C-alpha positions in Angstrom: 80.3 69.0 126.3 83.3 71.1 125.3 84.6 72.1 121.9 88.2 72.2 120.9 89.6 74.9 118.7 92.5 77.0 117.7 92.7 80.7 118.5 94.3 82.8 115.8 95.8 85.9 117.2 98.1 87.2 114.5 96.4 86.9 111.1 98.0 89.2 108.6 95.8 90.7 105.9 97.4 93.0 103.4 95.6 95.6 101.4 97.5 96.9 98.4 96.8 99.7 95.9 99.3 100.1 93.1 99.9 102.4 90.2 99.4 100.8 86.8 103.1 100.6 86.2 104.0 99.0 89.6 104.9 95.3 89.8 102.0 92.9 90.1 101.6 90.1 92.7 103.2 86.8 91.7 100.4 84.2 91.5 100.4 80.5 90.8 99.3 79.8 87.2 95.8 78.4 86.8 95.0 78.9 90.5 92.1 81.3 90.1 88.9 80.2 92.0 85.9 82.4 92.5 84.7 82.4 96.1 81.2 83.1 97.2 80.7 85.5 100.1 77.2 86.6 101.1 75.8 85.6 97.7 78.5 87.4 95.7 81.5 85.9 93.8 84.9 87.3 94.3 88.0 86.3 92.2 90.9 84.7 94.2 94.2 83.2 93.3 97.1 81.5 95.1 100.1 83.7 95.7 103.5 82.2 94.9 104.5 82.7 98.6 101.6 80.5 99.7 99.0 83.1 100.7 95.9 84.0 98.7 94.8 87.1 96.9 91.4 88.6 96.1 91.2 91.6 93.7 88.9 94.5 93.3 86.7 93.2 90.4 83.5 91.3 90.2 84.2 87.7 89.2 82.2 87.8 86.0 84.2 90.5 84.3 87.5 90.3 86.2 90.9 90.6 84.4 93.8 88.5 85.7 95.2 89.5 89.1 98.4 90.5 87.5 96.8 92.5 84.6 97.6 96.2 84.4 93.9 97.0 84.9 94.1 95.3 88.3 95.5 97.7 90.9 93.8 96.8 94.2 94.2 93.5 96.1 93.6 91.9 99.5 96.1 89.2 100.5 95.3 86.8 103.3 96.2 83.3 104.6 93.1 81.7 103.0 91.0 82.3 99.9 87.8 82.9 101.9 89.5 85.3 104.3 90.8 87.3 101.3 87.4 87.3 99.6 85.5 88.0 102.8 87.8 91.0 103.6 87.3 92.3 100.1 83.5 92.0 100.6 83.7 94.0 103.8 85.7 96.7 102.1 83.3 96.8 99.3 80.5 97.4 101.8 82.4 100.5 103.1 85.0 101.8 100.6 86.1 104.5 103.0 87.6 101.8 105.2 89.5 100.5 102.1 90.9 104.0 101.5 91.9 104.5 105.2 93.7 101.1 105.2 95.4 101.7 101.9 96.6 105.1 103.2 97.8 103.6 106.4 95.3 105.5 108.5 93.8 102.4 110.3 
């Protein structure tokens, strides 16, 4: 018995770190949804360009993704991929720093 599937080869994931005065991502209003990854909730929202965003806060005390306090985001083609990538970066923050600095 065989299984069909789709191979994804060019999945773009963007990690962004901004200064407090830099422009914020443009998100679709009321599109926030907290996504569970490995037992932890991560805030996500739909981007105006059709992708999804997860931001560097725990879901329970998270400001809006476009709030001045929010300065670190992961953008990906799906909510789960954005949240799961954020989870992986939380597990090893040095990787986040290397990606954000363009060292990876």
